[in-house]
Each structure stands twice: as structure tokens, then as C-alpha cells.
Residue, then its C-alpha position, 0 to 999 in steps of 0.5 A: m573504557s574511554s569516553g569515546a568508546r562509551r559514546d560509540a557503544a551508546k550510539q550503536a545501542r540507539t542505532g544498531p550495528a554500523g551502517t544501519v539506521s533505525p526505522r525512525q531515522q529512516t522515516s525522518r530522512s525519507c520525509a526530508r528528501s521526498d516529495v511523494i511517499i508511497s506506503l506499501c506494507p502489511p495492512a496491519n502496519a498501515i496506520e502505524v506507518a501513517e503515524a510515523v510520517a505524520t510525526e515528521s510533519f511531512p509536507g508532500i503527497y502521501v499515498d497509502a497503497n495498502a490493502i485496507a478498508p475505506a474507513s482505515m483509509e479515512q483514518i489515515g487521511n485525518l492523521l496526515m491532513p494537518s501536515a501533508a500537502a495531499v493524501v492519496d488512496g491507492a490500490v495495487v491489483g494484479s501480479p508482479p510485473s512480467e513480460t505478460k502482466r502489468p499490475r494496475l495502481y488505482l488512485s483516488g483522492p484530490e485530482e491534482p495529487a493523484a495525477t502527480v502520482a500517476q505520472l510517476f508510473r507512466g511508461s513503467a510496468v505499472q499501469p496507473f488509473i485515476l478513479e473519480g471520487g474521494i479518499g476510500k474509492a481505491s480502497a473500496l475497489k481493492l476490497a471488492y476485487t479481493s472479495y471477488q477473487k476469493a469468492s471465485a476461488y471458493a466456488t471453483t474449489a466447491w465445483r471441482r469437488n462436487s464434479s469429481t465425486s460423482p460421474e453423474a455430476a458431470r453429465p450433460a444437461t438435457 
């Protein structure tokens, strides 16, 4: 094997098949090219993504729009505050965009960066809303919304089960 072939094999082992980049390289490139980074990933990976961005000393606006607890959002804010210009808490509520539906993006945190992020979505299929208060308010709203949705679904299921098992259960109240 020639030295050039060995270098190519070593490079491919580090970066993957030709034309692909590692997640670390992608994070580094994104941080270098972006003024705003929006993290929208599985909640279990939210802190890991924030840590990766923090290691790049990202100087822009970092938006965490994951379905995480307010305490996790605070942890992410603490990770990024040393380098990021601002950390904004985000919560996506609603179905994917369609002709009849528009999801909402709730934002909380520093006022000016939240307004900058909201401006990015104006005129799009996503409706941005800025919440008063600091980091954690949007995450708390998402947590409350999700809890309401789950409780409503549970109550509806329980009502249907009870109503369908007995004809008397559906009789009019007197």
C-alpha cells in the first residue's frame, strides 16, 4: 500500500465514506458559518448537542427548541453562557405545517435575541411568539401543553371505555 493510499484509508476511517463528515466536523462547520443555531433533536440528546456547540465556543444565538424540562434548559444555558452571545429557550407546539395548520414556536429568554429568532420565522409556516420571563418559560409551557394533551387523551379513552360498556352509562341526566 502506498503512503497516499494509507493516508486516504486513515482519513476515511476518521471521517467515514467519501463525501461524508463526522458529527463533530458538522458541528464545527455549523458554528463557524451560523449566527443562530436551533437545536431540535430527541430530548435525551439536548444536553449532548449543547455540549458539542459549547466546545466550539459558538458566539451566536443558541436556541434550544427541544421538549425538555425547565431545569435541563437552565443547565444548557449555563453550558453555553460563557461563549454564546445569547441562549434562547424554545418550544414547538402543534402539527407540522399544512394548508390548515401552522405550528407555533414559543421563545423565552433575553428579549433582543428572542426577537431576532422570531424575525427569522415571520412570513413562514411557523408562528413565533415571545413569552415574557427568562430561560425556562418556553420549556415550562411545552411541559404543561404536553401534560394537558396526555391527560385529555387519557380522559377521553377512559370516558369512551365506560360509555361503551353499558347502555345506561349514556342515558340523559335527569
